[in-house]
C-alpha positions in Angstrom: 0.0 17.5 -56.5 -1.2 20.5 -54.8 -5.5 20.7 -55.0 -6.0 23.9 -53.2 -4.5 26.5 -51.2 -5.7 28.6 -48.2 -4.7 30.9 -46.1 -4.1 30.9 -41.9 -3.2 34.0 -40.3 -0.2 35.2 -42.2 0.3 31.3 -43.7 -0.1 30.0 -47.1 -1.8 26.1 -45.8 -1.3 23.9 -49.8 -3.6 20.8 -49.4 -2.2 17.3 -50.9 -4.4 14.8 -49.1 -6.5 14.6 -46.2 -3.7 14.2 -44.0 -0.6 16.1 -45.5 -0.3 19.9 -46.2 2.8 22.3 -46.6 2.6 26.0 -44.9 4.9 28.7 -46.2 5.6 32.0 -45.0 7.6 35.1 -46.3 10.3 36.0 -44.2 13.3 39.0 -44.5 14.6 39.9 -47.9 12.3 37.9 -50.0 13.0 34.3 -48.6 10.0 31.7 -48.1 10.0 29.0 -45.4 8.5 25.7 -46.2 7.4 23.1 -44.1 5.0 20.4 -43.5 1.6 20.1 -42.0 -0.6 17.6 -40.7 -4.1 17.0 -39.5 -4.8 15.0 -36.5 -8.2 15.5 -35.3 -9.6 19.1 -35.3 -6.3 20.6 -34.7 -3.5 21.1 -37.8 -0.2 20.5 -36.6 2.3 22.5 -38.1 6.2 20.8 -38.3 9.0 23.0 -37.9 10.4 24.4 -41.8 12.2 22.4 -44.0 13.9 24.3 -46.6 13.5 27.7 -48.0 13.0 29.0 -51.8 13.3 32.4 -53.1 10.2 33.9 -53.1 8.5 37.6 -53.2 8.3 40.8 -50.9 6.3 41.1 -48.2 3.5 43.3 -50.3 3.0 41.0 -53.3 3.0 37.9 -50.6 -0.1 39.6 -48.8 -1.8 40.3 -52.1 -1.2 36.5 -52.5 -2.7 36.0 -49.4 -5.3 37.9 -49.4 -6.7 36.3 -52.6 -7.0 32.8 -51.1 -9.8 31.2 -49.3 -9.8 31.0 -45.5 -8.4 27.9 -44.0 -11.5 26.5 -42.6 -10.5 22.4 -42.5 -9.5 22.8 -39.0 -10.4 24.9 -35.3 -6.8 24.8 -34.2 -3.5 25.1 -35.2 0.1 24.6 -33.4 3.1 23.7 -33.8 4.6 20.1 -32.8 7.7 20.8 -31.1 5.0 22.1 -28.5 3.6 18.5 -28.1 5.3 15.8 -26.4 4.8 11.8 -27.2 3.4 10.4 -24.0 4.6 7.3 -23.8 8.3 8.6 -24.4 8.6 12.7 -23.2 10.3 13.4 -26.7 9.1 16.2 -28.1 7.4 15.6 -31.4 9.4 17.6 -33.8 9.3 15.6 -37.3 7.1 13.0 -35.1 4.7 13.2 -38.5 6.9 13.7 -41.0 8.4 10.4 -39.7 5.0 8.7 -39.7 3.7 9.7 -43.1 3.8 5.7 -44.3 1.5 5.0 -41.0 -0.5 8.0 -40.8 -3.6 5.6 -40.8 -2.5 4.1 -37.4 -1.8 7.5 -35.3 -4.3 7.7 -32.5 -6.3 10.5 -32.4 -9.6 9.5 -30.3 -9.0 9.6 -26.8 -9.9 6.5 -25.3 -14.0 6.6 -25.1 -14.3 5.7 -21.0 -11.9 7.6 -18.7 -11.8 5.4 -15.3 -11.4 6.9 -12.4 -7.5 7.4 -11.2 -4.2 8.8 -10.5 -1.9 9.2 -13.4 1.8 9.9 -14.3 2.8 12.0 -16.9 6.5 13.3 -16.6 6.5 15.6 -13.5 2.6 16.1 -13.2 0.0 14.1 -11.3 -3.4 13.4 -13.6 -6.6 12.7 -11.7 -9.4 11.6 -13.5 -12.7 11.8 -11.3 -15.9 10.1 -11.5 -17.5 12.2 -14.1 -14.7 12.1 -16.2 -13.3 15.5 -15.4 -9.0 15.4 -16.0 -6.8 17.7 -14.1 -3.7 17.8 -13.1 -0.8 18.6 -10.2 2.6 19.5 -9.9 4.7 19.7 -6.8 7.3 22.8 -6.1 9.7 24.1 -3.4 8.2 24.5 -0.3 5.8 22.1 -0.4 3.3 24.1 -3.2 1.1 22.1 -4.6 0.2 23.9 -8.4 -2.8 22.3 -9.7 -4.9 23.1 -12.9 -8.0 20.9 -15.6 -7.0 19.5 -18.5 -8.4 19.1 -21.8 -8.7 16.1 -24.2 -8.9 17.8 -28.0 -8.3 15.8 -30.9 -6.3 12.5 -28.8 -4.3 14.8 -27.6 -4.2 16.2 -23.6 -3.7 19.7 -22.6 -2.8 21.1 -19.3 -4.6 24.5 -18.9 -3.4 27.2 -16.7 -3.2 26.7 -13.0 -6.0 27.7 -11.1 -4.7 27.6 -7.5 -2.0 27.0 -4.9 -1.8 25.1 -1.7 0.8 24.2 0.9 0.9 20.3 1.7 2.0 19.1 4.9 3.7 16.0 2.9 7.4 16.8 1.8 7.9 16.8 -1.8 10.5 14.0 -1.8 7.2 11.9 -0.5 4.8 13.2 -3.1 7.5 12.3 -5.8 7.7 9.2 -4.6 4.1 8.1 -4.1 4.0 10.1 -8.0 6.4 7.2 -9.6 4.2 4.4 -8.1 1.4 5.7 -10.2 0.6 4.0 -13.7 1.6 6.1 -16.7 -1.1 8.2 -18.7 -2.1 6.2 -21.9 -5.2 7.6 -22.5 -3.9 10.2 -25.2 -0.8 9.4 -27.6 0.6 13.1 -26.8 0.1 15.8 -24.7 1.1 19.9 -24.5 0.0 23.4 -22.6 -3.2 24.9 -23.5 -1.7 27.9 -24.8 0.3 26.4 -27.8 -2.9 25.6 -29.1 -4.1 28.7 -31.7 -7.7 29.0 -32.9 -8.1 29.6 -36.6 -10.0 32.9 -36.2 -12.5 33.2 -39.5 -12.3 36.0 -40.8 -15.0 38.2 -42.6 -14.6 38.1 -46.2 -17.0 41.1 -46.7 -15.3 44.6 -45.6 -17.2 46.7 -43.5 -17.2 50.4 -43.2 -15.3 51.3 -40.3 -17.4 52.0 -37.5 -16.9 52.8 -33.6 -18.5 51.2 -30.4 -20.0 54.1 -29.1 -22.2 54.4 -32.8 -24.7 52.1 -31.2 -24.9 53.8 -28.2 -25.5 57.2 -30.0 -28.1 56.4 -32.3 -30.2 54.3 -29.6 -30.2 57.4 -27.5 -31.3 59.3 -30.9 -29.4 62.7 -30.1 -30.3 65.2 -32.7 -28.6 66.6 -35.4 -25.5 68.6 -34.8 -26.5 71.3 -36.5 -29.2 71.8 -34.1 -27.6 70.8 -30.8 -24.3 72.2 -31.5 -25.6 75.6 -30.9 -27.8 76.8 -27.7 -29.5 80.5 -26.7 -28.2 82.3 -23.9 -30.4 84.7 -21.4 -30.4 87.0 -24.2 -31.4 84.9 -26.9 -28.3 85.0 -28.4 -27.1 81.5 -30.4 -23.6 80.2 -28.7 -22.0 77.4 -29.7 -21.8 73.7 -27.3 -18.4 73.5 -26.8 -19.1 69.7 -25.4 -20.4 68.7 -28.7 -18.4 70.4 -30.3 -15.0 68.7 -28.6 -16.8 65.3 -28.9 -17.5 65.5 -32.6 -13.4 66.2 -33.1 -12.6 63.7 -30.8 -14.9 60.8 -33.2 -13.4 62.3 -36.4 -10.1 62.4 -35.1 -10.5 58.6 -34.0 -12.1 57.9 -37.2 -8.9 59.1 -39.1 -6.8 57.0 -36.6 -8.7 53.8 -37.7 -8.3 54.7 -41.4 -4.4 55.7 -40.7 -3.8 52.8 -38.8 -5.9 50.2 -42.2 -3.3 52.0 -44.8 0.1 51.5 -42.5 -1.4 47.7 -42.4 -1.2 47.6 -46.0 1.5 49.6 -47.1 3.9 48.5 -43.8 5.5 45.4 -46.0 7.1 47.6 -48.8 8.2 50.1 -46.3 9.5 47.5 -44.1 11.3 45.9 -47.5 12.5 49.1 -48.4 14.2 50.2 -44.9 15.9 46.3 -45.4 17.3 47.1 -48.9 18.3 50.3 -47.3 20.0 48.9 -44.7 22.2 46.3 -47.7 23.4 48.9 -50.0 24.4 51.2 -46.8 26.3 48.0 -45.0 27.7 47.5 -48.9 28.8 51.1 -49.6 30.3 51.1 -46.0 32.5 48.0 -46.4 33.7 49.3 -49.8 34.7 53.2 -48.3 36.5 51.0 -45.3 38.3 48.8 -48.0 39.8 51.3 -50.1 40.4 53.5 -47.0 42.8 50.9 -45.9 43.9 50.7 -50.0 45.0 54.4 -49.4 46.8 53.7 -46.1 48.7 50.7 -47.3 49.6 52.8 -50.5 51.1 56.3 -48.7 53.0 54.1 -45.9 54.6 52.3 -49.1 55.5 54.9 -51.7 56.2 57.8 -48.6 57.9 55.1 -46.5 61.4 57.3 -44.8 
């Protein structure tokens, strides 16, 4: 039974218990895709979609989405196909679906102490330093060694983007041979690349008025009123318009209009896309009918007026 529903970006997250959730997302032509997702430490791990159902149009879906509270049960979320089991090296697609009966036995916490040393994780060499910092290395062509830092989050080792690359005198074959002699990494139950981990950005419920970055700077500088600054006197004492301030005012007004138009487009674009998709379907249906009737007329004339 669903306890509560949340919104996470374009997903609807339904809570069942402290471990299992489901995600739902609107697709083209009113179809909804649904899949399971699970809480692992501070990460919501989303499994691939398992089934579809008849849903609603995008505009209705977004209106429903806006009424739900923001997802605040985890700091990150990711998709299970991007994770790999450190023991088998296989992707974790549907891994948590199969582990529902043993969900309490899944080790989500890293070991408290990381002993210094070198470990093997697939083609990567993991180095644990004295201070507990973990980094990775990989050997590529021309004896180039790329390396980068690692982060352990909720029992999962994430490989961060590489920082530098150096060329070693050691050949790649020797490097691989040395790698195979190292013990396997077993300090976490899974691993993945850092770019698959996405932050659950907390949106602001309260709508703010449209403000531009330079508004605060203008207030700090205490520029006088436009009516006073837009005019200045020439040598004869005549008032003339200040073109610089007037151009700046027009620029700011146009940017305000652009921001407002973008907000309107974000609100009504799902309805426009649904209308276009419906028009394409109607056009395809009519085109097929015209082609079919064309062939029937052709066959009729060939049959009755064949010499």
